[in-house]
PyMOL Python script that loads the backbone (N, CA, C, O; Angstrom):
from pymol import cmd

cmd.read_pdbstr("""\
ATOM      1  N   MET A   1      58.605  49.200  35.986  1.00  0.00           N
ATOM      2  CA  MET A   1      58.932  47.804  36.243  1.00  0.00           C
ATOM      3  C   MET A   1      58.165  47.432  37.537  1.00  0.00           C
ATOM      4  O   MET A   1      58.291  48.084  38.574  1.00  0.00           O
ATOM      5  N   SER A   2      57.391  46.386  37.424  1.00  0.00           N
ATOM      6  CA  SER A   2      56.615  45.878  38.563  1.00  0.00           C
ATOM      7  C   SER A   2      57.498  45.006  39.485  1.00  0.00           C
ATOM      8  O   SER A   2      58.508  44.448  39.057  1.00  0.00           O
ATOM      9  N   LYS A   3      57.094  44.912  40.730  1.00  0.00           N
ATOM     10  CA  LYS A   3      57.810  44.034  41.648  1.00  0.00           C
ATOM     11  C   LYS A   3      57.499  42.622  41.336  1.00  0.00           C
ATOM     12  O   LYS A   3      56.470  42.346  40.719  1.00  0.00           O
ATOM     13  N   PRO A   4      58.321  41.724  41.724  1.00  0.00           N
ATOM     14  CA  PRO A   4      58.013  40.277  41.371  1.00  0.00           C
ATOM     15  C   PRO A   4      56.828  39.752  42.112  1.00  0.00           C
ATOM     16  O   PRO A   4      56.268  38.763  41.640  1.00  0.00           O
ATOM     17  N   TRP A   5      56.380  40.280  43.197  1.00  0.00           N
ATOM     18  CA  TRP A   5      55.143  39.707  43.867  1.00  0.00           C
ATOM     19  C   TRP A   5      54.103  40.759  43.812  1.00  0.00           C
ATOM     20  O   TRP A   5      53.638  41.217  44.856  1.00  0.00           O
ATOM     21  N   SER A   6      53.696  41.184  42.590  1.00  0.00           N
ATOM     22  CA  SER A   6      52.622  42.125  42.536  1.00  0.00           C
ATOM     23  C   SER A   6      51.689  41.652  41.319  1.00  0.00           C
ATOM     24  O   SER A   6      52.073  40.865  40.454  1.00  0.00           O
ATOM     25  N   CYS A   7      50.475  42.205  41.362  1.00  0.00           N
ATOM     26  CA  CYS A   7      49.465  41.868  40.430  1.00  0.00           C
ATOM     27  C   CYS A   7      48.821  43.133  39.918  1.00  0.00           C
ATOM     28  O   CYS A   7      48.050  43.763  40.642  1.00  0.00           O
ATOM     29  N   PHE A   8      49.121  43.537  38.657  1.00  0.00           N
ATOM     30  CA  PHE A   8      48.622  44.785  38.130  1.00  0.00           C
ATOM     31  C   PHE A   8      49.099  46.008  38.859  1.00  0.00           C
ATOM     32  O   PHE A   8      48.396  47.018  38.899  1.00  0.00           O
ATOM     33  N   GLY A   9      50.282  45.943  39.440  1.00  0.00           N
ATOM     34  CA  GLY A   9      50.808  47.060  40.238  1.00  0.00           C
ATOM     35  C   GLY A   9      50.444  47.095  41.687  1.00  0.00           C
ATOM     36  O   GLY A   9      50.917  47.946  42.441  1.00  0.00           O
ATOM     37  N   TYR A  10      49.621  46.191  42.072  1.00  0.00           N
ATOM     38  CA  TYR A  10      49.161  46.093  43.525  1.00  0.00           C
ATOM     39  C   TYR A  10      49.857  44.939  44.204  1.00  0.00           C
ATOM     40  O   TYR A  10      50.328  44.021  43.533  1.00  0.00           O
ATOM     41  N   PRO A  11      49.930  44.966  45.509  1.00  0.00           N
ATOM     42  CA  PRO A  11      50.466  43.758  46.157  1.00  0.00           C
ATOM     43  C   PRO A  11      49.696  42.539  45.831  1.00  0.00           C
ATOM     44  O   PRO A  11      48.524  42.616  45.463  1.00  0.00           O
ATOM     45  N   LEU A  12      50.313  41.433  45.953  1.00  0.00           N
ATOM     46  CA  LEU A  12      49.706  40.185  45.561  1.00  0.00           C
ATOM     47  C   LEU A  12      48.529  39.784  46.550  1.00  0.00           C
ATOM     48  O   LEU A  12      47.607  39.042  46.210  1.00  0.00           O
ATOM     49  N   SER A  13      48.660  40.359  47.823  1.00  0.00           N
ATOM     50  CA  SER A  13      47.586  40.032  48.848  1.00  0.00           C
ATOM     51  C   SER A  13      46.255  40.683  48.371  1.00  0.00           C
ATOM     52  O   SER A  13      45.194  40.154  48.705  1.00  0.00           O
ATOM     53  N   ILE A  14      46.262  41.804  47.608  1.00  0.00           N
ATOM     54  CA  ILE A  14      45.062  42.415  47.176  1.00  0.00           C
ATOM     55  C   ILE A  14      44.299  41.485  46.178  1.00  0.00           C
ATOM     56  O   ILE A  14      43.072  41.387  46.168  1.00  0.00           O
ATOM     57  N   PHE A  15      45.122  40.826  45.359  1.00  0.00           N
ATOM     58  CA  PHE A  15      44.524  39.868  44.349  1.00  0.00           C
ATOM     59  C   PHE A  15      43.738  38.762  45.145  1.00  0.00           C
ATOM     60  O   PHE A  15      42.625  38.409  44.756  1.00  0.00           O
ATOM     61  N   PHE A  16      44.282  38.258  46.181  1.00  0.00           N
ATOM     62  CA  PHE A  16      43.708  37.208  46.938  1.00  0.00           C
ATOM     63  C   PHE A  16      42.457  37.685  47.683  1.00  0.00           C
ATOM     64  O   PHE A  16      41.476  36.949  47.790  1.00  0.00           O
ATOM     65  N   ILE A  17      42.493  38.891  48.183  1.00  0.00           N
ATOM     66  CA  ILE A  17      41.267  39.489  48.794  1.00  0.00           C
ATOM     67  C   ILE A  17      40.124  39.611  47.905  1.00  0.00           C
ATOM     68  O   ILE A  17      38.981  39.300  48.241  1.00  0.00           O
ATOM     69  N   VAL A  18      40.476  40.108  46.664  1.00  0.00           N
ATOM     70  CA  VAL A  18      39.376  40.277  45.588  1.00  0.00           C
ATOM     71  C   VAL A  18      38.837  38.886  45.138  1.00  0.00           C
ATOM     72  O   VAL A  18      37.632  38.733  44.936  1.00  0.00           O
ATOM     73  N   VAL A  19      39.672  37.943  44.992  1.00  0.00           N
ATOM     74  CA  VAL A  19      39.203  36.688  44.516  1.00  0.00           C
ATOM     75  C   VAL A  19      38.356  36.030  45.704  1.00  0.00           C
ATOM     76  O   VAL A  19      37.331  35.399  45.444  1.00  0.00           O
ATOM     77  N   ASN A  20      38.776  36.181  46.910  1.00  0.00           N
ATOM     78  CA  ASN A  20      38.031  35.588  48.069  1.00  0.00           C
ATOM     79  C   ASN A  20      36.636  36.300  48.132  1.00  0.00           C
ATOM     80  O   ASN A  20      35.635  35.620  48.359  1.00  0.00           O
ATOM     81  N   GLU A  21      36.549  37.615  47.943  1.00  0.00           N
ATOM     82  CA  GLU A  21      35.296  38.281  47.968  1.00  0.00           C
ATOM     83  C   GLU A  21      34.385  37.829  46.893  1.00  0.00           C
ATOM     84  O   GLU A  21      33.177  37.703  47.095  1.00  0.00           O
ATOM     85  N   PHE A  22      35.002  37.557  45.638  1.00  0.00           N
ATOM     86  CA  PHE A  22      34.140  37.099  44.594  1.00  0.00           C
ATOM     87  C   PHE A  22      33.596  35.662  44.898  1.00  0.00           C
ATOM     88  O   PHE A  22      32.446  35.328  44.613  1.00  0.00           O
ATOM     89  N   CYS A  23      34.467  34.876  45.471  1.00  0.00           N
ATOM     90  CA  CYS A  23      33.971  33.476  45.778  1.00  0.00           C
ATOM     91  C   CYS A  23      32.848  33.525  46.882  1.00  0.00           C
ATOM     92  O   CYS A  23      31.875  32.771  46.842  1.00  0.00           O
ATOM     93  N   GLU A  24      33.041  34.435  47.843  1.00  0.00           N
ATOM     94  CA  GLU A  24      31.966  34.597  48.878  1.00  0.00           C
ATOM     95  C   GLU A  24      30.686  34.974  48.249  1.00  0.00           C
ATOM     96  O   GLU A  24      29.683  34.305  48.500  1.00  0.00           O
ATOM     97  N   ARG A  25      30.636  35.980  47.460  1.00  0.00           N
ATOM     98  CA  ARG A  25      29.440  36.482  46.786  1.00  0.00           C
ATOM     99  C   ARG A  25      28.827  35.454  45.922  1.00  0.00           C
ATOM    100  O   ARG A  25      27.612  35.259  45.951  1.00  0.00           O
ATOM    101  N   PHE A  26      29.684  34.740  45.094  1.00  0.00           N
ATOM    102  CA  PHE A  26      29.199  33.738  44.241  1.00  0.00           C
ATOM    103  C   PHE A  26      28.477  32.667  45.048  1.00  0.00           C
ATOM    104  O   PHE A  26      27.395  32.226  44.661  1.00  0.00           O
ATOM    105  N   SER A  27      29.055  32.247  46.150  1.00  0.00           N
ATOM    106  CA  SER A  27      28.481  31.242  46.993  1.00  0.00           C
ATOM    107  C   SER A  27      27.162  31.694  47.649  1.00  0.00           C
ATOM    108  O   SER A  27      26.180  30.952  47.663  1.00  0.00           O
ATOM    109  N   TYR A  28      27.161  32.894  48.177  1.00  0.00           N
ATOM    110  CA  TYR A  28      25.995  33.437  48.796  1.00  0.00           C
ATOM    111  C   TYR A  28      24.800  33.601  47.802  1.00  0.00           C
ATOM    112  O   TYR A  28      23.698  33.122  48.070  1.00  0.00           O
ATOM    113  N   TYR A  29      25.025  34.235  46.740  1.00  0.00           N
ATOM    114  CA  TYR A  29      23.967  34.528  45.806  1.00  0.00           C
ATOM    115  C   TYR A  29      23.538  33.237  45.097  1.00  0.00           C
ATOM    116  O   TYR A  29      22.368  33.085  44.745  1.00  0.00           O
ATOM    117  N   GLY A  30      24.458  32.328  44.892  1.00  0.00           N
ATOM    118  CA  GLY A  30      24.064  30.997  44.269  1.00  0.00           C
ATOM    119  C   GLY A  30      23.224  30.164  45.217  1.00  0.00           C
ATOM    120  O   GLY A  30      22.302  29.466  44.796  1.00  0.00           O
ATOM    121  N   MET A  31      23.550  30.241  46.507  1.00  0.00           N
ATOM    122  CA  MET A  31      22.700  29.568  47.490  1.00  0.00           C
ATOM    123  C   MET A  31      21.316  30.233  47.606  1.00  0.00           C
ATOM    124  O   MET A  31      20.329  29.514  47.758  1.00  0.00           O
ATOM    125  N   ARG A  32      21.199  31.558  47.541  1.00  0.00           N
ATOM    126  CA  ARG A  32      19.948  32.302  47.619  1.00  0.00           C
ATOM    127  C   ARG A  32      19.032  31.844  46.424  1.00  0.00           C
ATOM    128  O   ARG A  32      17.823  31.667  46.574  1.00  0.00           O
ATOM    129  N   ALA A  33      19.667  31.670  45.267  1.00  0.00           N
ATOM    130  CA  ALA A  33      18.935  31.474  44.095  1.00  0.00           C
ATOM    131  C   ALA A  33      18.241  30.032  44.081  1.00  0.00           C
ATOM    132  O   ALA A  33      17.149  29.929  43.523  1.00  0.00           O
ATOM    133  N   ILE A  34      18.783  29.019  44.620  1.00  0.00           N
ATOM    134  CA  ILE A  34      18.274  27.724  44.622  1.00  0.00           C
ATOM    135  C   ILE A  34      17.670  27.210  45.981  1.00  0.00           C
ATOM    136  O   ILE A  34      17.112  26.113  46.027  1.00  0.00           O
ATOM    137  N   LEU A  35      17.778  27.942  46.980  1.00  0.00           N
ATOM    138  CA  LEU A  35      17.387  27.500  48.348  1.00  0.00           C
ATOM    139  C   LEU A  35      15.891  27.123  48.325  1.00  0.00           C
ATOM    140  O   LEU A  35      15.534  26.007  48.702  1.00  0.00           O
ATOM    141  N   ILE A  36      14.992  28.072  47.873  1.00  0.00           N
ATOM    142  CA  ILE A  36      13.628  27.855  47.838  1.00  0.00           C
ATOM    143  C   ILE A  36      13.275  26.637  47.046  1.00  0.00           C
ATOM    144  O   ILE A  36      12.465  25.820  47.484  1.00  0.00           O
ATOM    145  N   LEU A  37      13.903  26.490  45.818  1.00  0.00           N
ATOM    146  CA  LEU A  37      13.592  25.379  44.952  1.00  0.00           C
ATOM    147  C   LEU A  37      14.096  24.089  45.720  1.00  0.00           C
ATOM    148  O   LEU A  37      13.405  23.074  45.638  1.00  0.00           O
ATOM    149  N   TYR A  38      15.113  24.077  46.365  1.00  0.00           N
ATOM    150  CA  TYR A  38      15.569  22.855  47.040  1.00  0.00           C
ATOM    151  C   TYR A  38      14.589  22.395  48.177  1.00  0.00           C
ATOM    152  O   TYR A  38      14.251  21.226  48.359  1.00  0.00           O
ATOM    153  N   PHE A  39      14.176  23.491  48.926  1.00  0.00           N
ATOM    154  CA  PHE A  39      13.255  23.204  50.062  1.00  0.00           C
ATOM    155  C   PHE A  39      11.936  22.644  49.587  1.00  0.00           C
ATOM    156  O   PHE A  39      11.412  21.714  50.200  1.00  0.00           O
ATOM    157  N   THR A  40      11.364  23.194  48.482  1.00  0.00           N
ATOM    158  CA  THR A  40      10.041  22.814  48.008  1.00  0.00           C
ATOM    159  C   THR A  40      10.066  21.561  47.150  1.00  0.00           C
ATOM    160  O   THR A  40       9.178  20.714  47.250  1.00  0.00           O
ATOM    161  N   ASN A  41      11.085  21.446  46.306  1.00  0.00           N
ATOM    162  CA  ASN A  41      11.016  20.232  45.339  1.00  0.00           C
ATOM    163  C   ASN A  41      11.781  18.996  45.854  1.00  0.00           C
ATOM    164  O   ASN A  41      11.416  17.866  45.530  1.00  0.00           O
ATOM    165  N   PHE A  42      12.854  19.214  46.667  1.00  0.00           N
ATOM    166  CA  PHE A  42      13.564  18.017  47.073  1.00  0.00           C
ATOM    167  C   PHE A  42      13.236  17.598  48.523  1.00  0.00           C
ATOM    168  O   PHE A  42      13.156  16.401  48.798  1.00  0.00           O
ATOM    169  N   ILE A  43      13.052  18.508  49.413  1.00  0.00           N
ATOM    170  CA  ILE A  43      12.686  18.199  50.791  1.00  0.00           C
ATOM    171  C   ILE A  43      11.233  18.083  50.919  1.00  0.00           C
ATOM    172  O   ILE A  43      10.793  17.286  51.748  1.00  0.00           O
ATOM    173  N   GLY A  44      10.409  18.797  50.181  1.00  0.00           N
ATOM    174  CA  GLY A  44       9.014  18.681  50.167  1.00  0.00           C
ATOM    175  C   GLY A  44       8.272  19.568  51.186  1.00  0.00           C
ATOM    176  O   GLY A  44       7.104  19.339  51.503  1.00  0.00           O
ATOM    177  N   TRP A  45       8.972  20.561  51.674  1.00  0.00           N
ATOM    178  CA  TRP A  45       8.404  21.585  52.551  1.00  0.00           C
ATOM    179  C   TRP A  45       7.348  22.495  51.795  1.00  0.00           C
ATOM    180  O   TRP A  45       7.490  22.739  50.596  1.00  0.00           O
ATOM    181  N   ASP A  46       6.342  22.962  52.494  1.00  0.00           N
ATOM    182  CA  ASP A  46       5.357  23.839  51.840  1.00  0.00           C
ATOM    183  C   ASP A  46       6.001  25.236  51.646  1.00  0.00           C
ATOM    184  O   ASP A  46       7.089  25.502  52.156  1.00  0.00           O
ATOM    185  N   ASP A  47       5.324  26.093  50.919  1.00  0.00           N
ATOM    186  CA  ASP A  47       5.896  27.379  50.529  1.00  0.00           C
ATOM    187  C   ASP A  47       6.090  28.326  51.771  1.00  0.00           C
ATOM    188  O   ASP A  47       7.061  29.081  51.830  1.00  0.00           O
ATOM    189  N   ASN A  48       5.173  28.267  52.723  1.00  0.00           N
ATOM    190  CA  ASN A  48       5.398  29.096  53.881  1.00  0.00           C
ATOM    191  C   ASN A  48       6.580  28.755  54.733  1.00  0.00           C
ATOM    192  O   ASN A  48       7.284  29.669  55.162  1.00  0.00           O
ATOM    193  N   LEU A  49       6.855  27.469  55.018  1.00  0.00           N
ATOM    194  CA  LEU A  49       7.953  27.038  55.737  1.00  0.00           C
ATOM    195  C   LEU A  49       9.200  27.321  54.998  1.00  0.00           C
ATOM    196  O   LEU A  49      10.162  27.801  55.599  1.00  0.00           O
ATOM    197  N   SER A  50       9.249  27.054  53.716  1.00  0.00           N
ATOM    198  CA  SER A  50      10.438  27.320  52.862  1.00  0.00           C
ATOM    199  C   SER A  50      10.790  28.837  52.823  1.00  0.00           C
ATOM    200  O   SER A  50      11.964  29.206  52.852  1.00  0.00           O
ATOM    201  N   THR A  51       9.751  29.702  52.758  1.00  0.00           N
ATOM    202  CA  THR A  51      10.001  31.083  52.768  1.00  0.00           C
ATOM    203  C   THR A  51      10.616  31.522  54.092  1.00  0.00           C
ATOM    204  O   THR A  51      11.582  32.285  54.085  1.00  0.00           O
ATOM    205  N   ALA A  52      10.088  31.065  55.232  1.00  0.00           N
ATOM    206  CA  ALA A  52      10.499  31.420  56.569  1.00  0.00           C
ATOM    207  C   ALA A  52      11.934  30.946  56.741  1.00  0.00           C
ATOM    208  O   ALA A  52      12.732  31.736  57.245  1.00  0.00           O
ATOM    209  N   ILE A  53      12.361  29.683  56.356  1.00  0.00           N
ATOM    210  CA  ILE A  53      13.716  29.278  56.460  1.00  0.00           C
ATOM    211  C   ILE A  53      14.622  30.106  55.540  1.00  0.00           C
ATOM    212  O   ILE A  53      15.737  30.452  55.931  1.00  0.00           O
ATOM    213  N   TYR A  54      14.168  30.424  54.346  1.00  0.00           N
ATOM    214  CA  TYR A  54      14.940  31.185  53.393  1.00  0.00           C
ATOM    215  C   TYR A  54      15.298  32.592  54.025  1.00  0.00           C
ATOM    216  O   TYR A  54      16.457  33.006  54.001  1.00  0.00           O
ATOM    217  N   HIS A  55      14.294  33.288  54.575  1.00  0.00           N
ATOM    218  CA  HIS A  55      14.533  34.559  55.162  1.00  0.00           C
ATOM    219  C   HIS A  55      15.344  34.516  56.383  1.00  0.00           C
ATOM    220  O   HIS A  55      16.044  35.487  56.668  1.00  0.00           O
ATOM    221  N   THR A  56      15.308  33.422  57.163  1.00  0.00           N
ATOM    222  CA  THR A  56      16.162  33.163  58.320  1.00  0.00           C
ATOM    223  C   THR A  56      17.506  33.063  57.929  1.00  0.00           C
ATOM    224  O   THR A  56      18.387  33.627  58.577  1.00  0.00           O
ATOM    225  N   PHE A  57      17.774  32.302  56.788  1.00  0.00           N
ATOM    226  CA  PHE A  57      19.136  32.226  56.214  1.00  0.00           C
ATOM    227  C   PHE A  57      19.687  33.521  55.851  1.00  0.00           C
ATOM    228  O   PHE A  57      20.832  33.803  56.205  1.00  0.00           O
ATOM    229  N   VAL A  58      18.944  34.380  55.143  1.00  0.00           N
ATOM    230  CA  VAL A  58      19.397  35.649  54.699  1.00  0.00           C
ATOM    231  C   VAL A  58      19.714  36.540  55.850  1.00  0.00           C
ATOM    232  O   VAL A  58      20.750  37.204  55.873  1.00  0.00           O
ATOM    233  N   ALA A  59      18.839  36.557  56.794  1.00  0.00           N
ATOM    234  CA  ALA A  59      18.980  37.334  57.995  1.00  0.00           C
ATOM    235  C   ALA A  59      20.282  37.003  58.774  1.00  0.00           C
ATOM    236  O   ALA A  59      21.058  37.882  59.149  1.00  0.00           O
ATOM    237  N   LEU A  60      20.477  35.619  59.000  1.00  0.00           N
ATOM    238  CA  LEU A  60      21.674  35.157  59.689  1.00  0.00           C
ATOM    239  C   LEU A  60      22.935  35.480  58.889  1.00  0.00           C
ATOM    240  O   LEU A  60      23.968  35.694  59.524  1.00  0.00           O
ATOM    241  N   CYS A  61      22.948  35.535  57.565  1.00  0.00           N
ATOM    242  CA  CYS A  61      24.054  35.918  56.839  1.00  0.00           C
ATOM    243  C   CYS A  61      24.455  37.323  57.003  1.00  0.00           C
ATOM    244  O   CYS A  61      25.636  37.652  56.887  1.00  0.00           O
ATOM    245  N   TYR A  62      23.491  38.191  57.276  1.00  0.00           N
ATOM    246  CA  TYR A  62      23.789  39.526  57.580  1.00  0.00           C
ATOM    247  C   TYR A  62      24.156  39.840  59.048  1.00  0.00           C
ATOM    248  O   TYR A  62      24.941  40.743  59.337  1.00  0.00           O
ATOM    249  N   LEU A  63      23.560  39.064  59.946  1.00  0.00           N
ATOM    250  CA  LEU A  63      23.730  39.323  61.343  1.00  0.00           C
ATOM    251  C   LEU A  63      24.920  38.641  62.017  1.00  0.00           C
ATOM    252  O   LEU A  63      25.491  39.159  62.976  1.00  0.00           O
ATOM    253  N   THR A  64      25.293  37.424  61.472  1.00  0.00           N
ATOM    254  CA  THR A  64      26.412  36.732  62.169  1.00  0.00           C
ATOM    255  C   THR A  64      27.795  37.483  62.017  1.00  0.00           C
ATOM    256  O   THR A  64      28.615  37.355  62.926  1.00  0.00           O
ATOM    257  N   PRO A  65      28.085  38.235  60.951  1.00  0.00           N
ATOM    258  CA  PRO A  65      29.291  39.000  60.920  1.00  0.00           C
ATOM    259  C   PRO A  65      29.348  40.090  62.046  1.00  0.00           C
ATOM    260  O   PRO A  65      30.403  40.417  62.589  1.00  0.00           O
ATOM    261  N   ILE A  66      28.148  40.613  62.344  1.00  0.00           N
ATOM    262  CA  ILE A  66      28.087  41.648  63.442  1.00  0.00           C
ATOM    263  C   ILE A  66      28.369  40.977  64.763  1.00  0.00           C
ATOM    264  O   ILE A  66      29.097  41.536  65.582  1.00  0.00           O
ATOM    265  N   LEU A  67      27.821  39.797  65.006  1.00  0.00           N
ATOM    266  CA  LEU A  67      28.099  39.023  66.228  1.00  0.00           C
ATOM    267  C   LEU A  67      29.607  38.656  66.202  1.00  0.00           C
ATOM    268  O   LEU A  67      30.281  38.820  67.220  1.00  0.00           O
ATOM    269  N   GLY A  68      30.134  38.178  65.096  1.00  0.00           N
ATOM    270  CA  GLY A  68      31.569  37.811  65.137  1.00  0.00           C
ATOM    271  C   GLY A  68      32.414  39.104  65.463  1.00  0.00           C
ATOM    272  O   GLY A  68      33.395  39.024  66.203  1.00  0.00           O
ATOM    273  N   ALA A  69      32.039  40.227  64.930  1.00  0.00           N
ATOM    274  CA  ALA A  69      32.858  41.520  65.170  1.00  0.00           C
ATOM    275  C   ALA A  69      32.811  41.816  66.626  1.00  0.00           C
ATOM    276  O   ALA A  69      33.855  42.101  67.212  1.00  0.00           O
ATOM    277  N   LEU A  70      31.692  41.769  67.239  1.00  0.00           N
ATOM    278  CA  LEU A  70      31.503  41.994  68.699  1.00  0.00           C
ATOM    279  C   LEU A  70      32.292  41.081  69.516  1.00  0.00           C
ATOM    280  O   LEU A  70      32.891  41.521  70.498  1.00  0.00           O
ATOM    281  N   ILE A  71      32.349  39.788  69.184  1.00  0.00           N
ATOM    282  CA  ILE A  71      33.121  38.748  69.954  1.00  0.00           C
ATOM    283  C   ILE A  71      34.589  39.039  69.699  1.00  0.00           C
ATOM    284  O   ILE A  71      35.374  38.967  70.645  1.00  0.00           O
ATOM    285  N   ALA A  72      35.005  39.358  68.506  1.00  0.00           N
ATOM    286  CA  ALA A  72      36.386  39.530  68.247  1.00  0.00           C
ATOM    287  C   ALA A  72      36.935  40.822  68.898  1.00  0.00           C
ATOM    288  O   ALA A  72      38.066  40.854  69.382  1.00  0.00           O
ATOM    289  N   ASP A  73      36.099  41.888  68.896  1.00  0.00           N
ATOM    290  CA  ASP A  73      36.577  43.103  69.451  1.00  0.00           C
ATOM    291  C   ASP A  73      36.543  43.147  70.990  1.00  0.00           C
ATOM    292  O   ASP A  73      37.406  43.755  71.624  1.00  0.00           O
ATOM    293  N   SER A  74      35.558  42.509  71.555  1.00  0.00           N
ATOM    294  CA  SER A  74      35.326  42.626  73.034  1.00  0.00           C
ATOM    295  C   SER A  74      36.143  41.466  73.729  1.00  0.00           C
ATOM    296  O   SER A  74      36.813  41.728  74.727  1.00  0.00           O
ATOM    297  N   TRP A  75      36.099  40.327  73.269  1.00  0.00           N
ATOM    298  CA  TRP A  75      36.675  39.121  74.000  1.00  0.00           C
ATOM    299  C   TRP A  75      38.027  38.643  73.461  1.00  0.00           C
ATOM    300  O   TRP A  75      38.927  38.273  74.215  1.00  0.00           O
ATOM    301  N   LEU A  76      38.134  38.664  72.153  1.00  0.00           N
ATOM    302  CA  LEU A  76      39.317  38.049  71.539  1.00  0.00           C
ATOM    303  C   LEU A  76      40.326  39.025  70.954  1.00  0.00           C
ATOM    304  O   LEU A  76      41.396  38.635  70.488  1.00  0.00           O
ATOM    305  N   GLY A  77      39.941  40.377  70.990  1.00  0.00           N
ATOM    306  CA  GLY A  77      40.759  41.421  70.336  1.00  0.00           C
ATOM    307  C   GLY A  77      42.130  41.624  71.027  1.00  0.00           C
ATOM    308  O   GLY A  77      42.401  41.160  72.135  1.00  0.00           O
ATOM    309  N   LYS A  78      42.944  42.342  70.283  1.00  0.00           N
ATOM    310  CA  LYS A  78      44.280  42.600  70.830  1.00  0.00           C
ATOM    311  C   LYS A  78      44.298  43.663  71.871  1.00  0.00           C
ATOM    312  O   LYS A  78      45.301  43.840  72.564  1.00  0.00           O
ATOM    313  N   PHE A  79      43.210  44.381  72.003  1.00  0.00           N
ATOM    314  CA  PHE A  79      43.171  45.493  72.942  1.00  0.00           C
ATOM    315  C   PHE A  79      42.557  45.168  74.208  1.00  0.00           C
ATOM    316  O   PHE A  79      42.309  46.055  75.024  1.00  0.00           O
ATOM    317  N   LYS A  80      42.263  43.797  74.450  1.00  0.00           N
ATOM    318  CA  LYS A  80      41.552  43.396  75.650  1.00  0.00           C
ATOM    319  C   LYS A  80      42.539  43.576  76.829  1.00  0.00           C
ATOM    320  O   LYS A  80      42.186  43.304  77.977  1.00  0.00           O
TER     321      LYS A  80
END
""", "prot")
cmd.dss("prot")
cmd.show_as("cartoon", "prot")
cmd.util.cbc("prot")
cmd.orient("prot")
Protein backbone atom coordinates (compact mmCIF):
# COMPACT_ATOMS: atom_id res chain seq x y z
CA MET A 1 0.00 0.00 0.00
CA SER A 2 1.48 3.32 -0.99
CA LYS A 3 1.44 6.39 1.17
CA PRO A 4 -1.12 9.07 0.29
CA TRP A 5 1.61 11.55 -0.69
CA SER A 6 3.74 9.37 -2.94
CA CYS A 7 4.28 8.91 -6.64
CA PHE A 8 5.24 5.40 -7.85
CA GLY A 9 6.51 4.55 -4.37
CA TYR A 10 8.72 7.64 -4.10
CA PRO A 11 8.04 10.77 -2.09
CA LEU A 12 6.03 13.38 -3.98
CA SER A 13 8.96 15.82 -3.90
CA ILE A 14 10.95 13.48 -6.18
CA PHE A 15 8.23 13.84 -8.81
CA PHE A 16 8.54 17.64 -8.69
CA ILE A 17 12.34 17.47 -8.94
CA VAL A 18 12.15 15.26 -12.04
CA VAL A 19 9.50 17.47 -13.69
CA ASN A 20 11.56 20.59 -12.90
CA GLU A 21 14.68 19.02 -14.42
CA PHE A 22 12.72 18.06 -17.55
CA CYS A 23 11.40 21.62 -17.93
CA GLU A 24 14.90 23.10 -17.48
CA ARG A 25 16.39 20.82 -20.14
CA PHE A 26 13.49 21.39 -22.52
CA SER A 27 13.93 25.15 -22.18
CA TYR A 28 17.72 25.05 -22.56
CA TYR A 29 17.86 22.76 -25.58
CA GLY A 30 14.87 24.50 -27.17
CA MET A 31 16.66 27.84 -26.85
CA ARG A 32 19.87 26.39 -28.26
CA ALA A 33 18.01 25.02 -31.27
CA ILE A 34 16.50 28.32 -32.41
CA LEU A 35 18.92 30.94 -31.10
CA ILE A 36 21.14 31.18 -34.20
CA LEU A 37 18.08 31.26 -36.46
CA TYR A 38 16.58 34.08 -34.39
CA PHE A 39 19.79 36.10 -34.46
CA THR A 40 20.32 35.75 -38.21
CA ASN A 41 16.76 35.87 -39.55
CA PHE A 42 14.92 38.20 -37.18
CA ILE A 43 17.56 40.47 -35.70
CA GLY A 44 19.68 40.49 -38.86
CA TRP A 45 23.09 39.84 -37.33
CA ASP A 46 25.76 38.22 -39.47
CA ASP A 47 26.86 34.62 -38.90
CA ASN A 48 30.05 35.49 -37.01
CA LEU A 49 28.34 37.66 -34.41
CA SER A 50 25.45 35.21 -34.05
CA THR A 51 27.86 32.35 -33.45
CA ALA A 52 29.84 34.35 -30.88
CA ILE A 53 26.70 35.31 -28.95
CA TYR A 54 25.42 31.72 -29.16
CA HIS A 55 28.62 30.29 -27.71
CA THR A 56 28.63 32.96 -25.01
CA PHE A 57 25.09 31.90 -24.07
CA VAL A 58 26.12 28.24 -23.86
CA ALA A 59 29.24 29.05 -21.81
CA LEU A 60 27.27 31.21 -19.38
CA CYS A 61 24.68 28.46 -18.94
CA TYR A 62 27.43 26.16 -17.74
CA LEU A 63 29.47 28.70 -15.75
CA THR A 64 26.81 30.63 -13.84
CA PRO A 65 25.78 27.62 -11.69
CA ILE A 66 29.41 27.34 -10.56
CA LEU A 67 29.42 31.03 -9.67
CA GLY A 68 26.12 30.61 -7.84
CA ALA A 69 27.49 27.65 -5.89
CA LEU A 70 30.55 29.65 -4.85
CA ILE A 71 28.41 32.56 -3.68
CA ALA A 72 25.98 30.28 -1.87
CA ASP A 73 28.69 28.28 -0.12
CA SER A 74 31.03 31.09 0.79
CA TRP A 75 28.79 34.10 1.54
CA LEU A 76 25.22 32.88 1.93
CA GLY A 77 25.71 29.34 3.20
CA LYS A 78 24.56 28.08 6.56
CA PHE A 79 28.14 27.31 7.60
CA LYS A 80 29.33 30.93 7.39
